[in-house]
TISE-48435 format. One record per atom (N, C-alpha, C): x, z, y; atom name; residue in one letter. Coordinates in steps of 0.001 Angstrom, whole numbers. Atoms other than C-alpha are relative to their C-alpha. Layout:
residues N
east	up	north	at	aa
X	Z	Y	CA	a
...
end
This chain:
residues 153
east	up	north	at	aa
-831	842	128	N	m
30939	69459	-54721	CA	m
-368	-1520	-95	C	m
576	1245	-185	N	i
28724	66510	-55490	CA	i
-476	-678	1343	C	i
691	477	-1421	N	w
27304	66424	-52001	CA	w
1381	-490	746	C	w
-1044	728	-717	N	r
30968	65853	-50803	CA	r
484	-1182	-459	C	r
-66	1213	449	N	g
31461	63145	-52939	CA	g
-761	-1170	343	C	g
1182	968	-365	N	l
28288	61447	-52043	CA	l
432	-230	1806	C	l
-529	133	-1340	N	v
29263	62005	-48287	CA	v
1037	-918	416	C	v
-1234	1105	30	N	d
32620	60393	-48772	CA	d
-581	-1544	-285	C	d
483	1296	387	N	v
31037	57436	-50295	CA	v
-646	-582	1197	C	v
584	423	-1268	N	v
28558	57064	-47308	CA	v
970	-317	1058	C	v
-879	481	-1172	N	l
31235	57212	-44743	CA	l
903	-1017	-373	C	l
-808	1162	90	N	v
33391	54510	-46431	CA	v
-691	-1141	93	C	v
944	1253	-309	N	a
30380	52371	-46573	CA	a
-275	-246	1430	C	a
306	171	-1549	N	v
29602	52830	-42923	CA	v
1203	-482	592	C	v
-1348	610	-433	N	f
33311	52317	-42134	CA	f
136	-1217	-15	C	f
-338	1363	243	N	a
33678	49254	-43902	CA	a
-861	-988	545	C	a
904	803	-710	N	t
30488	47875	-42314	CA	t
428	-159	1418	C	t
-425	-45	-1540	N	n
31819	48632	-38817	CA	n
1208	-1073	237	C	n
-1378	966	-47	N	v
35285	46927	-39809	CA	v
-287	-1246	-229	C	v
492	1382	246	N	v
33606	43910	-41145	CA	v
-413	-620	1268	C	v
652	722	-1186	N	g
31679	43333	-38008	CA	g
970	-210	894	C	g
-1013	224	-1124	N	r
34728	43618	-35671	CA	r
1042	-877	-343	C	r
-1099	641	510	N	n
36886	41633	-37876	CA	n
-207	-1657	108	C	n
193	1192	-45	N	p
36996	37860	-36868	CA	p
575	-854	-1101	C	p
-456	618	986	N	g
38842	36931	-39940	CA	g
-702	238	-1466	C	g
852	-146	1321	N	t
36249	38025	-42409	CA	t
-728	-1405	-404	C	t
480	1349	485	N	p
35075	35055	-44469	CA	p
-1390	35	127	C	p
1362	179	59	N	p
31486	33883	-43970	CA	p
-606	288	-1214	C	p
822	-168	1101	N	r
28861	34902	-46418	CA	r
-949	-1279	-76	C	r
627	874	262	N	a
27207	32096	-47858	CA	a
-1624	48	256	C	a
1551	-286	-173	N	a
23563	33389	-47949	CA	a
-419	265	1309	C	a
238	124	-1383	N	a
23669	33868	-44154	CA	a
-95	-1166	607	C	a
42	1182	-576	N	q
23944	30389	-43515	CA	q
-1435	-692	282	C	q
1304	570	-66	N	d
20231	29503	-44062	CA	d
-1053	1036	-144	C	d
1274	-903	219	N	t
16633	30894	-44083	CA	t
-58	142	-1410	C	t
203	-445	1450	N	a
15715	32177	-47469	CA	a
-1578	79	-441	C	a
1416	-333	378	N	p
12121	31901	-49212	CA	p
-56	1244	-398	C	p
534	-1435	377	N	a
10573	35119	-49801	CA	a
-1287	-80	-839	C	a
1398	-23	749	N	a
7507	36189	-51707	CA	a
-1086	-642	933	C	a
1256	711	-743	N	h
4412	34214	-50827	CA	h
323	-1123	673	C	h
-536	1301	-808	N	g
6216	31143	-49538	CA	g
433	215	1491	C	g
-544	-119	-1406	N	k
7229	32748	-46350	CA	k
1474	-111	134	C	k
-1350	3	-158	N	v
10544	32237	-44825	CA	v
700	1443	718	C	v
-586	-1174	-409	N	v
12868	35227	-44261	CA	v
1328	-624	912	C	v
-1118	408	-963	N	p
15222	34626	-41273	CA	p
1422	713	-310	C	p
-1408	-280	187	N	r
19040	34880	-41574	CA	r
692	154	1401	C	r
-1055	203	-1163	N	n
21731	35518	-38831	CA	n
1048	-486	-388	C	n
-1273	509	413	N	p
24985	34080	-38639	CA	p
735	1028	-441	C	p
-809	-951	947	N	s
27573	35667	-40938	CA	s
1134	549	862	C	s
-1064	-326	-883	N	t
30246	35870	-37982	CA	t
-291	-193	1365	C	t
100	352	-1514	N	l
30274	36177	-34149	CA	l
1571	574	473	C	l
-1477	-98	-499	N	r
33781	35964	-32488	CA	r
-42	-217	1435	C	r
-113	33	-1447	N	a
34465	36510	-28709	CA	a
1578	-47	243	C	a
-1428	297	-459	N	s
37612	35324	-26980	CA	s
-169	-130	1483	C	s
-268	41	-1428	N	q
38599	35858	-23370	CA	q
760	-1456	92	C	q
-813	1498	-163	N	l
39537	32244	-22010	CA	l
1224	217	897	C	l
-1038	-304	-949	N	l
42970	32545	-20411	CA	l
300	-1349	924	C	l
-162	1169	-1132	N	d
42756	30117	-17264	CA	d
240	736	1308	C	d
111	-571	-1206	N	r
43329	30678	-13835	CA	r
-1114	253	800	C	r
1112	-446	-840	N	r
41006	32500	-11770	CA	r
178	97	1436	C	r
-338	-184	-1417	N	v
40238	32404	-8211	CA	v
-281	1629	197	C	v
231	-1218	-115	N	p
40470	35933	-6922	CA	p
-1478	378	261	C	p
1547	-384	-317	N	g
37063	37896	-7073	CA	g
-767	-583	-996	C	g
873	571	948	N	t
35736	35758	-9875	CA	t
293	715	-1356	C	t
-10	-844	1426	N	l
34849	37383	-13459	CA	l
684	-788	-1128	C	l
-617	781	1205	N	p
36800	36534	-16644	CA	p
-1136	-773	-639	C	p
1078	955	682	N	r
35102	33802	-18731	CA	r
573	614	-1653	C	r
-324	-261	1328	N	v
34592	34734	-22422	CA	v
-971	-1047	-919	C	v
838	877	983	N	r
33652	32341	-25293	CA	r
-500	687	-1202	C	r
642	-616	1110	N	f
31281	33570	-27919	CA	f
-84	-1516	-1295	C	f
148	840	1153	N	e
31301	31624	-31359	CA	e
-553	311	-1150	C	e
566	-582	1243	N	w
29315	31679	-34519	CA	w
-386	-1255	-771	C	w
402	1189	992	N	d
28229	29512	-37531	CA	d
-1601	-109	233	C	d
1616	510	-317	N	q
24896	27607	-36918	CA	q
-668	426	-1374	C	q
944	-182	931	N	v
22017	28738	-38933	CA	v
-1220	-961	-177	C	v
1054	1086	197	N	r
19807	26039	-40396	CA	r
-1212	421	260	C	r
1495	-292	-225	N	g
16372	25970	-38916	CA	g
73	883	1191	C	g
125	-742	-1318	N	a
17376	28226	-35920	CA	a
-53	-970	1245	C	a
232	704	-1240	N	t
15949	26876	-32661	CA	t
852	670	1179	C	t
-795	-659	-1137	N	q
17774	29425	-30409	CA	q
609	1193	-573	C	q
-591	-1154	238	N	y
19727	32455	-30348	CA	y
23	1135	1024	C	y
77	-833	-944	N	l
19399	35664	-28728	CA	l
1164	935	-11	C	l
-1189	-818	-325	N	l
22670	37273	-27444	CA	l
147	987	945	C	l
125	-1085	-773	N	s
22609	40560	-26175	CA	s
1249	803	221	C	s
-1191	-924	-159	N	g
25313	42978	-24833	CA	g
-209	1129	1021	C	g
70	-1226	-790	N	r
26019	46260	-23466	CA	r
1695	138	261	C	r
-1445	-461	-429	N	w
29360	47423	-21711	CA	w
60	1126	905	C	w
-297	-1052	-964	N	t
30915	50220	-19688	CA	t
1444	-513	712	C	t
-1077	145	-653	N	t
33378	50043	-17080	CA	t
623	1362	723	C	t
-390	-1287	-625	N	t
35507	52741	-15473	CA	t
-5	-211	1520	C	t
-141	-1442	318	N	p
35610	54794	-13365	CA	p
-1706	701	-400	C	p
1528	-578	44	N	s
31575	55404	-13515	CA	s
-308	-31	-1589	C	s
400	113	1482	N	w
31231	54728	-17390	CA	w
-1448	-298	-219	C	w
1512	420	11	N	a
27655	53447	-16481	CA	a
-146	-1092	-1214	C	a
349	973	817	N	v
26176	51505	-19294	CA	v
-789	-1139	486	C	v
674	1206	-365	N	q
25287	47793	-18203	CA	q
-452	-863	-1196	C	q
259	776	827	N	s
23552	45222	-20196	CA	s
-542	-1356	480	C	s
417	1362	-482	N	r
22615	41480	-20150	CA	r
-372	-643	-1611	C	r
468	753	1165	N	e
20885	38875	-22553	CA	e
12	-1319	150	C	e
17	1511	-202	N	y
21295	35327	-22953	CA	y
-981	-671	-1269	C	y
542	658	1126	N	r
18924	33056	-25044	CA	r
641	-1547	218	C	r
-840	1201	101	N	v
21304	30260	-26070	CA	v
-658	-1252	-844	C	v
875	1325	754	N	t
19579	26780	-26965	CA	t
1219	-1095	168	C	t
-840	1117	-127	N	a
21255	23553	-27476	CA	a
315	-627	1463	C	a
-58	394	-1200	N	s
20659	22710	-23845	CA	s
1022	906	898	C	s
-1045	-1065	-764	N	v
22972	25798	-22492	CA	v
1123	334	-710	C	v
-1153	-221	933	N	a
25303	26064	-25436	CA	a
1388	-699	691	C	a
-1453	782	-233	N	t
29169	25083	-24603	CA	t
-17	-1249	-1118	C	t
78	771	1300	N	s
28686	23470	-28069	CA	s
-1013	381	-1062	C	s
718	-83	1076	N	w
26145	22872	-30569	CA	w
-247	-876	-932	C	w
-198	1065	1161	N	e
26899	21226	-33746	CA	e
-580	468	-1347	C	e
497	-149	1099	N	v
25822	21046	-37214	CA	v
316	1519	-682	C	v
-523	-1259	745	N	g
27926	24209	-38503	CA	g
608	932	975	C	g
-673	-1109	-1026	N	h
29124	25893	-35133	CA	h
-790	-180	1418	C	h
639	0	-1305	N	v
27754	26987	-31967	CA	v
1075	689	826	C	v
-784	-813	-945	N	s
29807	28214	-28873	CA	s
-708	105	1306	C	s
528	-303	-1409	N	f
28666	29682	-25392	CA	f
889	705	740	C	f
-1095	-522	-889	N	d
30873	30377	-22589	CA	d
-777	850	1290	C	d
797	-762	-896	N	v
29955	33010	-20075	CA	v
1137	924	799	C	v
-951	-648	-629	N	s
31503	34987	-17332	CA	s
-426	1517	-215	C	s
231	-1264	71	N	l
31750	38651	-18019	CA	l
663	1188	859	C	l
-726	-827	-547	N	p
32868	41708	-16168	CA	p
1009	774	-612	C	p
-814	-672	785	N	e
35752	43799	-17238	CA	e
-673	1271	-498	C	e
603	-1317	475	N	g
35149	46744	-19551	CA	g
130	-244	-1706	C	g
69	-142	1658	N	s
34467	47897	-23216	CA	s
-1303	-848	-329	C	s
1154	868	388	N	h
31747	45280	-24671	CA	h
-337	286	-1514	C	h
662	-87	1390	N	s
29387	45499	-27669	CA	s
-1136	-914	124	C	s
978	963	-194	N	w
27358	42381	-28316	CA	w
-677	-98	-1454	C	w
784	440	1077	N	r
24746	41384	-30761	CA	r
-820	-1305	-19	C	r
540	1255	-29	N	l
23430	37987	-31921	CA	l
-991	-171	-1173	C	l
1035	278	830	N	v
20102	37124	-33549	CA	v
-595	-1509	51	C	v
569	1538	157	N	a
18924	33579	-34869	CA	a
-1436	204	221	C	a
1244	300	-239	N	l
15511	32680	-33636	CA	l
-822	-1147	-532	C	l
767	1284	671	N	f
13041	30489	-35611	CA	f
-1322	-140	801	C	f
1140	402	-625	N	s
10200	28732	-33779	CA	s
-1328	201	-1142	C	s
691	173	-1432	N	p
7169	28965	-33087	CA	p
-50	1152	763	C	p
261	-1352	-890	N	r
6993	32606	-32350	CA	r
1434	917	-66	C	r
-1443	-660	-59	N	d
10899	33538	-32259	CA	d
20	1176	-1024	C	d
-122	-1101	1130	N	i
10936	35266	-35450	CA	i
1674	182	-298	C	i
-1418	-461	418	N	g
14370	36914	-36288	CA	g
35	1258	-822	C	g
-377	-1313	615	N	d
16190	39567	-38191	CA	d
586	831	947	C	d
-428	-651	-820	N	f
16465	42016	-35645	CA	f
543	1188	-393	C	f
-579	-1511	734	N	e
17334	44948	-37892	CA	e
1472	-191	-453	C	e
-1467	272	459	N	r
20576	43212	-39142	CA	r
538	-1042	953	C	r
-578	1020	-868	N	p
22019	41366	-36038	CA	p
1558	-109	-486	C	p
-1336	-53	-30	N	t
25533	40149	-35985	CA	t
590	625	1189	C	t
-404	-747	-928	N	t
27821	42108	-33938	CA	t
1539	-290	35	C	t
-1420	9	-161	N	v
31158	42135	-32325	CA	v
161	861	1131	C	v
-379	-713	-1139	N	s
32990	44430	-29988	CA	s
1405	-123	478	C	s
-1372	314	-719	N	f
35867	43770	-27553	CA	f
1	637	1197	C	f
-314	-402	-1418	N	d
37546	44588	-24348	CA	d
269	-1149	964	C	d
-253	1006	-926	N	v
37583	42469	-21270	CA	v
1010	586	1063	C	v
-767	-494	-1030	N	r
40651	42819	-18956	CA	r
234	-960	942	C	r
end
């Protein structure tokens, strides 16, 4: 009976984590805004607290891909972001992937508290991850990326 209770707690924790990652209305966590000092004076990188994706509703020329805008909170000290995604499309259900290095020169908007990046994406079920990178060696917290999932129609 104790194991059953423990399994229930773990399942609730995993479900809550997945729901928070998908909910664009989740308030940002203050600790995720900056890098934090760690033991021995080293810096521990943080990722943005939220990642949102919105399909841009504009007129498209037939045969062109839909446009999606990714938005996230700027992380102090990050010099670029690694945005990587995977998606499937019908009828093959083959998994496709792509990644972008978002810098101030390629971002749609790169402001003190906010970054946005527009890209054309194929229709399908998408899952994307975002990691803030810090120079000089592209250090980032790859174990805890900021995630979002959505469908492009």
